[in-house]
C-alpha positions, 0 to 999 in steps of 0.5 A: 501549635496543634493548629499550626502543624494541622495547618501546613499539613492540609497547605502540603496536600493542597498543593499537588492538587493545585498544581497537577491542574495547572499541568501533567506532571513532566512524566505524563507529557512526556508519556502522552507526547511519545505515545503520538510520536510512535503509535506504540501502546501506553505499556510500551511508551513507559518501558522505553521512558523508563530505560531512557532516564525520562529522556523522549529522544532516547526513548523513542530512537530503543521504540524505533528499533525495537519496532524494527526487530520485533515488527511492531505496529501499531495496534488498531482502538476498539473503533479505529478507522479502518485504512480506506486510504491509500495509493496502488503501486505498479512497477515494470521491469522486461517482461514483468510487473508488479503492482501493491496496495498500500492502505491509510486512514486519511488522504492527507497522509497518502499524499507524504513522501514518507507514505509513497518512500512506504508504496515504492520500498513496497512494490521493489521488494515484492519486483524482486521476491517474484524474480525467485517464484514461478508461473506467470500471474501471482497475489500476495495476501496482507500477510504474505505481504509483510513477510516479503522484504523490501531489497536484497536482503533488506528488512521486512515490509512489516518492520517498515510498515511499524516505522511508516506507523510512528512517524506517521501517526495513524494506520496503515496497512500491506493491503495486496500486491500480484505481478503477472508475468508474459513471457515472448511480451510484456505487461502494460501498465498503468496507474490512474489519481492524482499522484504526479508521473515521474518516479520509476513507480507510478501510483495512483488510486487505480492500477492494471497490468494486462500481459500481451504480446504482440502477432509476432516473434519479433518484440514489441514495437512501440505502438504496441506497447502504446495498445496494452497502455490503453487497454489497461486505462481501459481495465482500469475504468471499464472494471471487467472481471475475467477475461473472454475470447477475440472473439466474442460479440459485443456485449451490454453495459454490465458485461463482465468479460475484458474482450466482450466491452464496447472499446472507450474510442469505440464504445460499439466495437469489442476490444477484441475486434478491435485489437485483431483489427488495430496491429493484432494485439493479444490479451493474455490475462490482465490484474486490476486493483481500486484502492479500498476495495475487498481484494480476494480472499484466495490468490490463482495458482501461480 
């Protein structure tokens, strides 16, 4: 009889091991799935499942609500991929324009509507934010951009970022933003990349803003605006780092001054002279973003 009892006890102990080898317990499966869906740490996912009584949908809804309320973002594990891919978004209104860079880990995610909606939301949020700030030029670092609100009285962009990371399943970053104003003129814009044109927020992997003015006080003509767009295209292609003057002579291949660089259509003519001879467009300032590049550490004064 003692031998039979020991045999039964051994069978009882072996049964869980056989079951575990076939499939993980339901709570572990749900924990892994919730972690994959939301990108939140294991302890938060476990707490969410406990609060929801094991219901996966309720647990995910609780995590989304807490992410929105507390601004949770997915933590990067040691050795995790940096958000090197992504998009630059460009939006103009009146005599001002803004540009934002939002990063992700893969090109696949950058092509999704969810990610592009986040880029648009960031651009519109920055446009509203800059209307309450003085000056003609300003840059926002990553931590400053995260505190911008999406729309009038909307949630912080950091909240929307946390939710998007949970939906898309990879690390995202609100990397930077900038804007230009051109009182009495206009800001020409250009975005270069694979995103088809159409939405109000133009998107690509490169972007440029150029503050421009005409020779007189009249509103800029369609021809001048088109010329400004070509200058913004030039900024993307030639990557100048300073403005220069309209009187600058033609520089060499590595010329950093915008107005001393050869034009794309006439490489032997400096851009400053070309603009004087083709309508008198004045270039006052510019900004250029390239997705994935290291942004400057300090913002210029507004």
